C-alpha positions, 0 to 999 in steps of 0.5 A: 453471524457471531462466532468465537475464535481463539487467537494468539495474544500477539496476533490479536494485539497486532490486528487490533492496532492495525484496525485502529490505525486504518480506522476500521473495526476489528470485525471488518479487519478480520473479514477483509483478511479472511476474504483476501486469504480465501481469494488467493486459495480460490484463484491459485495466485495472489492478487496483483500488486504494483511495485514501483521501482525507484531510481536515483540519478547522479547527474546535476539537473539540466535546468535552473528550476528558479527560471520558469521559462527555462523550466517550461522549455524543458517540459515542452520538449519532453 
């Protein structure tokens, strides 16, 4: 179905750029955005989004990774 929309120039530029980076048409991008927004409204809660936590350690490694046998010993113990 064809339709006409009046969009803010900046929003349209961002949408076109994002669609181009994702390798999809602007039509597909807008359809996906509408589906996502309608799904939230219908279900009452946003879709699940996995957030991975990054932890940085401050201990030196406990194995010399250039020693293959020592590395395999540590892996086998895990």
